[in-house]
PDB file of N, CA, C, O and CB in Angstrom:
ATOM      1  N   UNK A   1     119.788  22.423  61.586  1.00  0.00           N
ATOM      2  CA  UNK A   1     121.461  22.542  62.100  1.00  0.00           C
ATOM      3  C   UNK A   1     121.363  23.738  63.492  1.00  0.00           C
ATOM      4  O   UNK A   1     122.110  23.780  64.470  1.00  0.00           O
ATOM      5  CB  UNK A   1     122.725  23.348  60.468  1.00  0.00           C
ATOM      6  N   UNK A   2     120.611  24.314  63.288  1.00  0.00           N
ATOM      7  CA  UNK A   2     121.863  25.516  64.416  1.00  0.00           C
ATOM      8  C   UNK A   2     121.078  24.773  65.593  1.00  0.00           C
ATOM      9  O   UNK A   2     121.676  24.933  66.657  1.00  0.00           O
ATOM     10  CB  UNK A   2     121.686  27.975  64.412  1.00  0.00           C
ATOM     11  N   UNK A   3     119.670  23.847  65.745  1.00  0.00           N
ATOM     12  CA  UNK A   3     119.622  23.445  67.414  1.00  0.00           C
ATOM     13  C   UNK A   3     120.693  22.418  67.475  1.00  0.00           C
ATOM     14  O   UNK A   3     121.490  22.339  68.410  1.00  0.00           O
ATOM     15  CB  UNK A   3     118.031  22.729  68.048  1.00  0.00           C
ATOM     16  N   UNK A   4     120.682  21.856  66.732  1.00  0.00           N
ATOM     17  CA  UNK A   4     122.130  20.898  66.845  1.00  0.00           C
ATOM     18  C   UNK A   4     123.380  21.488  67.945  1.00  0.00           C
ATOM     19  O   UNK A   4     123.863  21.058  68.991  1.00  0.00           O
ATOM     20  CB  UNK A   4     122.931  20.879  65.118  1.00  0.00           C
ATOM     21  N   UNK A   5     123.650  22.976  66.900  1.00  0.00           N
ATOM     22  CA  UNK A   5     124.974  23.008  67.478  1.00  0.00           C
ATOM     23  C   UNK A   5     124.268  24.881  68.871  1.00  0.00           C
ATOM     24  O   UNK A   5     124.892  25.758  69.468  1.00  0.00           O
ATOM     25  CB  UNK A   5     126.713  23.326  65.595  1.00  0.00           C
ATOM     26  N   UNK A   6     122.957  24.584  68.733  1.00  0.00           N
ATOM     27  CA  UNK A   6     123.038  25.351  69.794  1.00  0.00           C
ATOM     28  C   UNK A   6     123.410  26.985  69.038  1.00  0.00           C
ATOM     29  O   UNK A   6     124.429  27.471  69.527  1.00  0.00           O
ATOM     30  CB  UNK A   6     124.233  24.638  70.894  1.00  0.00           C
ATOM     31  N   UNK A   7     123.028  27.488  68.413  1.00  0.00           N
ATOM     32  CA  UNK A   7     123.276  28.484  68.197  1.00  0.00           C
ATOM     33  C   UNK A   7     122.246  29.262  67.018  1.00  0.00           C
ATOM     34  O   UNK A   7     121.339  28.623  66.485  1.00  0.00           O
ATOM     35  CB  UNK A   7     124.560  28.329  68.001  1.00  0.00           C
ATOM     36  N   UNK A   8     122.412  30.180  66.810  1.00  0.00           N
ATOM     37  CA  UNK A   8     120.887  31.225  65.630  1.00  0.00           C
ATOM     38  C   UNK A   8     121.518  30.363  63.781  1.00  0.00           C
ATOM     39  O   UNK A   8     122.596  29.830  63.518  1.00  0.00           O
ATOM     40  CB  UNK A   8     121.398  34.361  65.577  1.00  0.00           C
ATOM     41  N   UNK A   9     120.649  30.520  63.157  1.00  0.00           N
ATOM     42  CA  UNK A   9     120.563  30.351  61.646  1.00  0.00           C
ATOM     43  C   UNK A   9     120.983  31.181  61.275  1.00  0.00           C
ATOM     44  O   UNK A   9     121.234  31.015  60.082  1.00  0.00           O
ATOM     45  CB  UNK A   9     119.520  30.195  60.989  1.00  0.00           C
ATOM     46  N   UNK A  10     121.415  32.676  61.830  1.00  0.00           N
ATOM     47  CA  UNK A  10     122.281  33.815  60.959  1.00  0.00           C
ATOM     48  C   UNK A  10     124.278  32.904  61.395  1.00  0.00           C
ATOM     49  O   UNK A  10     125.233  32.943  60.619  1.00  0.00           O
ATOM     50  CB  UNK A  10     121.866  36.186  62.014  1.00  0.00           C
ATOM     51  N   UNK A  11     124.271  32.439  62.364  1.00  0.00           N
ATOM     52  CA  UNK A  11     125.992  32.279  62.866  1.00  0.00           C
ATOM     53  C   UNK A  11     126.112  30.948  61.888  1.00  0.00           C
ATOM     54  O   UNK A  11     127.191  30.488  61.515  1.00  0.00           O
ATOM     55  CB  UNK A  11     126.425  31.892  65.002  1.00  0.00           C
ATOM     56  N   UNK A  12     124.785  30.399  61.531  1.00  0.00           N
ATOM     57  CA  UNK A  12     125.331  28.662  61.015  1.00  0.00           C
ATOM     58  C   UNK A  12     125.906  29.047  58.773  1.00  0.00           C
ATOM     59  O   UNK A  12     126.735  28.724  57.922  1.00  0.00           O
ATOM     60  CB  UNK A  12     122.946  26.926  61.230  1.00  0.00           C
ATOM     61  N   UNK A  13     124.486  30.045  59.026  1.00  0.00           N
ATOM     62  CA  UNK A  13     125.209  30.805  57.827  1.00  0.00           C
ATOM     63  C   UNK A  13     127.055  31.569  58.033  1.00  0.00           C
ATOM     64  O   UNK A  13     127.613  31.789  56.958  1.00  0.00           O
ATOM     65  CB  UNK A  13     123.998  32.199  57.531  1.00  0.00           C
ATOM     66  N   UNK A  14     127.439  31.734  58.643  1.00  0.00           N
ATOM     67  CA  UNK A  14     129.081  33.006  59.082  1.00  0.00           C
ATOM     68  C   UNK A  14     129.628  31.351  58.728  1.00  0.00           C
ATOM     69  O   UNK A  14     130.436  31.149  57.821  1.00  0.00           O
ATOM     70  CB  UNK A  14     129.557  34.144  61.512  1.00  0.00           C
ATOM     71  N   UNK A  15     129.112  30.327  59.507  1.00  0.00           N
ATOM     72  CA  UNK A  15     129.944  28.913  59.276  1.00  0.00           C
ATOM     73  C   UNK A  15     130.173  28.611  57.862  1.00  0.00           C
ATOM     74  O   UNK A  15     131.194  28.410  57.203  1.00  0.00           O
ATOM     75  CB  UNK A  15     129.168  27.618  59.867  1.00  0.00           C
ATOM     76  N   UNK A  16     128.920  28.638  57.587  1.00  0.00           N
ATOM     77  CA  UNK A  16     129.129  28.485  55.877  1.00  0.00           C
ATOM     78  C   UNK A  16     130.157  28.589  54.744  1.00  0.00           C
ATOM     79  O   UNK A  16     130.918  27.906  54.059  1.00  0.00           O
ATOM     80  CB  UNK A  16     128.487  29.229  55.413  1.00  0.00           C
ATOM     81  N   UNK A  17     129.553  30.387  55.037  1.00  0.00           N
ATOM     82  CA  UNK A  17     129.912  31.132  54.172  1.00  0.00           C
ATOM     83  C   UNK A  17     131.784  31.286  54.553  1.00  0.00           C
ATOM     84  O   UNK A  17     132.558  30.925  53.667  1.00  0.00           O
ATOM     85  CB  UNK A  17     128.862  32.495  54.256  1.00  0.00           C
ATOM     86  N   UNK A  18     132.213  31.692  55.550  1.00  0.00           N
ATOM     87  CA  UNK A  18     133.439  31.643  56.123  1.00  0.00           C
ATOM     88  C   UNK A  18     134.913  30.998  55.182  1.00  0.00           C
ATOM     89  O   UNK A  18     134.405  29.969  54.736  1.00  0.00           O
ATOM     90  CB  UNK A  18     133.097  30.800  57.377  1.00  0.00           C
ATOM     91  N   UNK A  19     136.400  31.002  54.636  1.00  0.00           N
ATOM     92  CA  UNK A  19     136.677  30.428  54.396  1.00  0.00           C
ATOM     93  C   UNK A  19     137.520  29.147  55.399  1.00  0.00           C
ATOM     94  O   UNK A  19     137.995  29.178  56.535  1.00  0.00           O
ATOM     95  CB  UNK A  19     136.893  31.075  53.641  1.00  0.00           C
ATOM     96  N   UNK A  20     137.412  27.958  54.244  1.00  0.00           N
ATOM     97  CA  UNK A  20     137.146  26.985  55.363  1.00  0.00           C
ATOM     98  C   UNK A  20     136.661  26.629  56.482  1.00  0.00           C
ATOM     99  O   UNK A  20     137.337  26.145  57.390  1.00  0.00           O
ATOM    100  CB  UNK A  20     137.660  26.768  55.613  1.00  0.00           C
ATOM    101  N   UNK A  21     135.399  26.843  56.527  1.00  0.00           N
ATOM    102  CA  UNK A  21     134.516  26.330  57.109  1.00  0.00           C
ATOM    103  C   UNK A  21     133.333  25.398  57.099  1.00  0.00           C
ATOM    104  O   UNK A  21     133.448  24.376  56.424  1.00  0.00           O
ATOM    105  CB  UNK A  21     134.336  26.949  57.319  1.00  0.00           C
ATOM    106  N   UNK A  22     132.549  25.546  57.557  1.00  0.00           N
ATOM    107  CA  UNK A  22     131.405  24.297  57.466  1.00  0.00           C
ATOM    108  C   UNK A  22     130.777  23.645  56.102  1.00  0.00           C
ATOM    109  O   UNK A  22     129.685  24.148  55.838  1.00  0.00           O
ATOM    110  CB  UNK A  22     130.136  24.815  58.174  1.00  0.00           C
ATOM    111  N   UNK A  23     131.085  22.929  55.436  1.00  0.00           N
ATOM    112  CA  UNK A  23     130.622  22.283  54.094  1.00  0.00           C
ATOM    113  C   UNK A  23     129.712  22.513  53.901  1.00  0.00           C
ATOM    114  O   UNK A  23     129.271  22.544  55.050  1.00  0.00           O
ATOM    115  CB  UNK A  23     130.598  21.134  53.841  1.00  0.00           C
ATOM    116  N   UNK A  24     128.555  22.846  53.015  1.00  0.00           N
ATOM    117  CA  UNK A  24     126.907  22.624  52.353  1.00  0.00           C
ATOM    118  C   UNK A  24     127.073  22.936  51.618  1.00  0.00           C
ATOM    119  O   UNK A  24     128.070  23.496  51.163  1.00  0.00           O
ATOM    120  CB  UNK A  24     125.665  23.098  52.652  1.00  0.00           C
ATOM    121  N   UNK A  25     125.707  22.568  51.035  1.00  0.00           N
ATOM    122  CA  UNK A  25     125.247  22.696  49.376  1.00  0.00           C
ATOM    123  C   UNK A  25     123.893  23.101  49.062  1.00  0.00           C
ATOM    124  O   UNK A  25     122.882  22.403  48.980  1.00  0.00           O
ATOM    125  CB  UNK A  25     125.349  21.324  48.610  1.00  0.00           C
ATOM    126  N   UNK A  26     124.041  24.325  48.905  1.00  0.00           N
ATOM    127  CA  UNK A  26     122.532  24.965  48.094  1.00  0.00           C
ATOM    128  C   UNK A  26     122.169  24.254  47.307  1.00  0.00           C
ATOM    129  O   UNK A  26     122.588  23.969  46.185  1.00  0.00           O
ATOM    130  CB  UNK A  26     122.502  26.233  47.296  1.00  0.00           C
ATOM    131  N   UNK A  27     120.932  23.767  48.181  1.00  0.00           N
ATOM    132  CA  UNK A  27     119.611  23.330  46.470  1.00  0.00           C
ATOM    133  C   UNK A  27     118.445  23.582  47.107  1.00  0.00           C
ATOM    134  O   UNK A  27     118.102  23.332  48.263  1.00  0.00           O
ATOM    135  CB  UNK A  27     119.401  21.292  45.644  1.00  0.00           C
ATOM    136  N   UNK A  28     117.788  24.188  46.074  1.00  0.00           N
ATOM    137  CA  UNK A  28     116.374  24.463  45.872  1.00  0.00           C
ATOM    138  C   UNK A  28     116.399  25.683  46.998  1.00  0.00           C
ATOM    139  O   UNK A  28     115.610  25.580  47.937  1.00  0.00           O
ATOM    140  CB  UNK A  28     115.234  23.035  46.159  1.00  0.00           C
ATOM    141  N   UNK A  29     117.042  26.525  46.953  1.00  0.00           N
ATOM    142  CA  UNK A  29     117.292  27.485  48.356  1.00  0.00           C
ATOM    143  C   UNK A  29     117.191  27.317  49.505  1.00  0.00           C
ATOM    144  O   UNK A  29     116.565  28.031  50.288  1.00  0.00           O
ATOM    145  CB  UNK A  29     116.707  28.371  48.501  1.00  0.00           C
ATOM    146  N   UNK A  30     118.149  25.786  49.887  1.00  0.00           N
ATOM    147  CA  UNK A  30     117.802  25.829  51.358  1.00  0.00           C
ATOM    148  C   UNK A  30     119.248  24.887  51.161  1.00  0.00           C
ATOM    149  O   UNK A  30     119.502  24.222  50.157  1.00  0.00           O
ATOM    150  CB  UNK A  30     116.020  25.164  52.147  1.00  0.00           C
ATOM    151  N   UNK A  31     120.116  25.011  52.380  1.00  0.00           N
ATOM    152  CA  UNK A  31     120.918  25.371  53.056  1.00  0.00           C
ATOM    153  C   UNK A  31     120.809  23.284  53.229  1.00  0.00           C
ATOM    154  O   UNK A  31     119.751  22.676  53.387  1.00  0.00           O
ATOM    155  CB  UNK A  31     120.574  26.826  54.297  1.00  0.00           C
ATOM    156  N   UNK A  32     122.347  22.568  53.123  1.00  0.00           N
ATOM    157  CA  UNK A  32     121.908  20.989  53.290  1.00  0.00           C
ATOM    158  C   UNK A  32     123.584  21.103  53.440  1.00  0.00           C
ATOM    159  O   UNK A  32     124.474  21.570  52.729  1.00  0.00           O
ATOM    160  CB  UNK A  32     120.901  19.828  51.790  1.00  0.00           C
ATOM    161  N   UNK A  33     123.524  20.297  54.991  1.00  0.00           N
ATOM    162  CA  UNK A  33     124.461  19.988  55.835  1.00  0.00           C
ATOM    163  C   UNK A  33     124.869  18.854  55.937  1.00  0.00           C
ATOM    164  O   UNK A  33     124.165  18.314  56.790  1.00  0.00           O
ATOM    165  CB  UNK A  33     124.233  20.281  56.805  1.00  0.00           C
ATOM    166  N   UNK A  34     125.798  17.981  55.465  1.00  0.00           N
ATOM    167  CA  UNK A  34     125.438  16.384  55.706  1.00  0.00           C
ATOM    168  C   UNK A  34     126.527  16.045  56.588  1.00  0.00           C
ATOM    169  O   UNK A  34     127.703  16.332  56.368  1.00  0.00           O
ATOM    170  CB  UNK A  34     125.417  15.323  54.282  1.00  0.00           C
ATOM    171  N   UNK A  35     125.876  15.116  58.091  1.00  0.00           N
ATOM    172  CA  UNK A  35     126.637  15.024  59.254  1.00  0.00           C
ATOM    173  C   UNK A  35     127.642  14.525  58.910  1.00  0.00           C
ATOM    174  O   UNK A  35     127.795  13.780  59.878  1.00  0.00           O
ATOM    175  CB  UNK A  35     126.169  14.407  60.269  1.00  0.00           C
ATOM    176  N   UNK A  36     128.264  14.382  58.444  1.00  0.00           N
ATOM    177  CA  UNK A  36     130.096  13.925  58.097  1.00  0.00           C
ATOM    178  C   UNK A  36     130.771  15.023  58.366  1.00  0.00           C
ATOM    179  O   UNK A  36     131.859  15.104  58.935  1.00  0.00           O
ATOM    180  CB  UNK A  36     130.621  13.497  56.404  1.00  0.00           C
ATOM    181  N   UNK A  37     129.891  16.140  57.812  1.00  0.00           N
ATOM    182  CA  UNK A  37     130.848  17.235  56.864  1.00  0.00           C
ATOM    183  C   UNK A  37     130.487  18.026  58.733  1.00  0.00           C
ATOM    184  O   UNK A  37     131.360  18.450  59.489  1.00  0.00           O
ATOM    185  CB  UNK A  37     129.959  18.273  54.644  1.00  0.00           C
ATOM    186  N   UNK A  38     129.514  18.005  58.911  1.00  0.00           N
ATOM    187  CA  UNK A  38     129.298  18.720  60.682  1.00  0.00           C
ATOM    188  C   UNK A  38     130.004  18.176  61.682  1.00  0.00           C
ATOM    189  O   UNK A  38     130.511  18.932  62.510  1.00  0.00           O
ATOM    190  CB  UNK A  38     127.816  18.564  61.374  1.00  0.00           C
ATOM    191  N   UNK A  39     130.190  16.582  61.804  1.00  0.00           N
ATOM    192  CA  UNK A  39     130.965  15.943  62.745  1.00  0.00           C
ATOM    193  C   UNK A  39     132.181  16.492  62.637  1.00  0.00           C
ATOM    194  O   UNK A  39     132.645  17.193  63.535  1.00  0.00           O
ATOM    195  CB  UNK A  39     131.009  14.568  62.637  1.00  0.00           C
ATOM    196  N   UNK A  40     132.870  16.206  61.434  1.00  0.00           N
ATOM    197  CA  UNK A  40     134.514  16.902  60.862  1.00  0.00           C
ATOM    198  C   UNK A  40     134.593  18.467  61.132  1.00  0.00           C
ATOM    199  O   UNK A  40     135.705  18.985  61.238  1.00  0.00           O
ATOM    200  CB  UNK A  40     134.773  16.736  58.925  1.00  0.00           C
ATOM    201  N   UNK A  41     133.505  19.187  61.239  1.00  0.00           N
ATOM    202  CA  UNK A  41     134.157  20.356  61.320  1.00  0.00           C
ATOM    203  C   UNK A  41     133.975  21.043  63.088  1.00  0.00           C
ATOM    204  O   UNK A  41     134.747  21.759  63.726  1.00  0.00           O
ATOM    205  CB  UNK A  41     133.453  21.329  60.027  1.00  0.00           C
ATOM    206  N   UNK A  42     132.940  20.593  63.375  1.00  0.00           N
ATOM    207  CA  UNK A  42     132.896  20.258  65.075  1.00  0.00           C
ATOM    208  C   UNK A  42     134.297  19.742  66.217  1.00  0.00           C
ATOM    209  O   UNK A  42     134.607  20.063  67.364  1.00  0.00           O
ATOM    210  CB  UNK A  42     131.824  18.930  65.136  1.00  0.00           C
ATOM    211  N   UNK A  43     134.991  18.611  64.981  1.00  0.00           N
ATOM    212  CA  UNK A  43     135.846  17.595  65.663  1.00  0.00           C
ATOM    213  C   UNK A  43     137.360  18.877  65.191  1.00  0.00           C
ATOM    214  O   UNK A  43     138.223  18.941  66.066  1.00  0.00           O
ATOM    215  CB  UNK A  43     135.742  15.487  64.771  1.00  0.00           C
ATOM    216  N   UNK A  44     137.514  19.465  64.358  1.00  0.00           N
ATOM    217  CA  UNK A  44     138.470  20.456  63.902  1.00  0.00           C
ATOM    218  C   UNK A  44     138.748  21.878  64.567  1.00  0.00           C
ATOM    219  O   UNK A  44     139.677  22.666  64.392  1.00  0.00           O
ATOM    220  CB  UNK A  44     138.101  20.695  62.652  1.00  0.00           C
ATOM    221  N   UNK A  45     137.236  21.955  65.676  1.00  0.00           N
ATOM    222  CA  UNK A  45     137.440  23.250  66.269  1.00  0.00           C
ATOM    223  C   UNK A  45     137.291  23.376  67.719  1.00  0.00           C
ATOM    224  O   UNK A  45     137.145  24.375  68.424  1.00  0.00           O
ATOM    225  CB  UNK A  45     136.586  24.139  65.695  1.00  0.00           C
ATOM    226  N   UNK A  46     137.373  21.944  68.042  1.00  0.00           N
ATOM    227  CA  UNK A  46     137.556  21.306  69.325  1.00  0.00           C
ATOM    228  C   UNK A  46     138.534  21.640  70.045  1.00  0.00           C
ATOM    229  O   UNK A  46     138.420  22.125  71.171  1.00  0.00           O
ATOM    230  CB  UNK A  46     137.648  20.107  69.264  1.00  0.00           C
ATOM    231  N   UNK A  47     139.949  21.336  69.270  1.00  0.00           N
ATOM    232  CA  UNK A  47     141.408  21.538  69.630  1.00  0.00           C
ATOM    233  C   UNK A  47     141.646  23.093  69.489  1.00  0.00           C
ATOM    234  O   UNK A  47     142.809  23.346  69.803  1.00  0.00           O
ATOM    235  CB  UNK A  47     142.450  20.643  68.618  1.00  0.00           C
ATOM    236  N   UNK A  48     140.888  24.295  69.098  1.00  0.00           N
ATOM    237  CA  UNK A  48     142.382  25.335  69.233  1.00  0.00           C
ATOM    238  C   UNK A  48     141.821  25.842  70.634  1.00  0.00           C
ATOM    239  O   UNK A  48     140.604  25.858  70.817  1.00  0.00           O
ATOM    240  CB  UNK A  48     142.724  26.916  67.770  1.00  0.00           C
ATOM    241  N   UNK A  49     142.717  26.260  71.631  1.00  0.00           N
ATOM    242  CA  UNK A  49     143.053  26.960  72.490  1.00  0.00           C
ATOM    243  C   UNK A  49     142.037  28.265  71.931  1.00  0.00           C
ATOM    244  O   UNK A  49     142.027  28.760  70.804  1.00  0.00           O
ATOM    245  CB  UNK A  49     144.674  27.051  72.611  1.00  0.00           C
ATOM    246  N   UNK A  50     141.125  28.661  73.228  1.00  0.00           N
ATOM    247  CA  UNK A  50     140.897  29.980  73.330  1.00  0.00           C
ATOM    248  C   UNK A  50     141.982  31.183  73.763  1.00  0.00           C
ATOM    249  O   UNK A  50     142.680  31.285  74.772  1.00  0.00           O
ATOM    250  CB  UNK A  50     139.919  29.956  74.148  1.00  0.00           C
ATOM    251  N   UNK A  51     141.795  32.340  72.208  1.00  0.00           N
ATOM    252  CA  UNK A  51     142.456  33.520  72.733  1.00  0.00           C
ATOM    253  C   UNK A  51     142.794  33.624  73.920  1.00  0.00           C
ATOM    254  O   UNK A  51     142.036  33.125  74.751  1.00  0.00           O
ATOM    255  CB  UNK A  51     141.864  34.488  72.583  1.00  0.00           C
ATOM    256  N   UNK A  52     143.931  34.246  74.345  1.00  0.00           N
ATOM    257  CA  UNK A  52     144.414  34.886  76.415  1.00  0.00           C
ATOM    258  C   UNK A  52     143.720  36.438  76.070  1.00  0.00           C
ATOM    259  O   UNK A  52     144.115  36.973  75.034  1.00  0.00           O
ATOM    260  CB  UNK A  52     147.063  35.150  77.083  1.00  0.00           C
ATOM    261  N   UNK A  53     142.842  37.069  76.793  1.00  0.00           N
ATOM    262  CA  UNK A  53     143.205  38.300  77.069  1.00  0.00           C
ATOM    263  C   UNK A  53     143.786  39.309  77.121  1.00  0.00           C
ATOM    264  O   UNK A  53     144.917  38.850  76.962  1.00  0.00           O
ATOM    265  CB  UNK A  53     143.221  38.370  77.402  1.00  0.00           C
ATOM    266  N   UNK A  54     143.911  40.221  77.208  1.00  0.00           N
ATOM    267  CA  UNK A  54     145.210  40.705  78.061  1.00  0.00           C
ATOM    268  C   UNK A  54     144.460  41.651  78.899  1.00  0.00           C
ATOM    269  O   UNK A  54     143.566  42.265  78.317  1.00  0.00           O
ATOM    270  CB  UNK A  54     146.587  41.475  77.165  1.00  0.00           C
ATOM    271  N   UNK A  55     144.589  41.823  79.781  1.00  0.00           N
ATOM    272  CA  UNK A  55     144.469  42.826  80.975  1.00  0.00           C
ATOM    273  C   UNK A  55     144.844  44.373  80.961  1.00  0.00           C
ATOM    274  O   UNK A  55     145.964  44.869  81.088  1.00  0.00           O
ATOM    275  CB  UNK A  55     145.283  42.300  81.987  1.00  0.00           C
ATOM    276  N   UNK A  56     143.760  44.937  80.794  1.00  0.00           N
ATOM    277  CA  UNK A  56     144.207  46.466  81.142  1.00  0.00           C
ATOM    278  C   UNK A  56     144.949  46.888  82.819  1.00  0.00           C
ATOM    279  O   UNK A  56     144.757  46.203  83.823  1.00  0.00           O
ATOM    280  CB  UNK A  56     142.652  47.394  80.983  1.00  0.00           C
ATOM    281  N   UNK A  57     145.677  47.977  82.782  1.00  0.00           N
ATOM    282  CA  UNK A  57     145.805  48.054  83.984  1.00  0.00           C
ATOM    283  C   UNK A  57     144.863  49.319  84.424  1.00  0.00           C
ATOM    284  O   UNK A  57     144.470  50.098  83.556  1.00  0.00           O
ATOM    285  CB  UNK A  57     147.254  48.107  84.292  1.00  0.00           C
ATOM    286  N   UNK A  58     144.540  49.483  85.699  1.00  0.00           N
ATOM    287  CA  UNK A  58     143.596  50.482  86.692  1.00  0.00           C
ATOM    288  C   UNK A  58     144.830  52.030  85.953  1.00  0.00           C
ATOM    289  O   UNK A  58     146.001  52.258  85.648  1.00  0.00           O
ATOM    290  CB  UNK A  58     143.718  49.905  89.224  1.00  0.00           C
ATOM    291  N   UNK A  59     144.265  52.298  85.981  1.00  0.00           N
ATOM    292  CA  UNK A  59     145.135  54.407  86.114  1.00  0.00           C
ATOM    293  C   UNK A  59     144.412  54.598  87.210  1.00  0.00           C
ATOM    294  O   UNK A  59     144.465  55.674  87.806  1.00  0.00           O
ATOM    295  CB  UNK A  59     144.688  56.114  84.611  1.00  0.00           C
TER     296      UNK A  59
END
């Protein structure tokens, strides 16, 4: 799954553990993510606006 999301395995675990994050089930010591859950998560994140960064004034 990490390869499909182009991130590390730790990043995927973080998404799974986050409240309201990626749905997954741990079976026999392995995290299993269904295709429809992955698609739903990606679509839910696609329309989020990026937070604006404040610029600091030079002193």
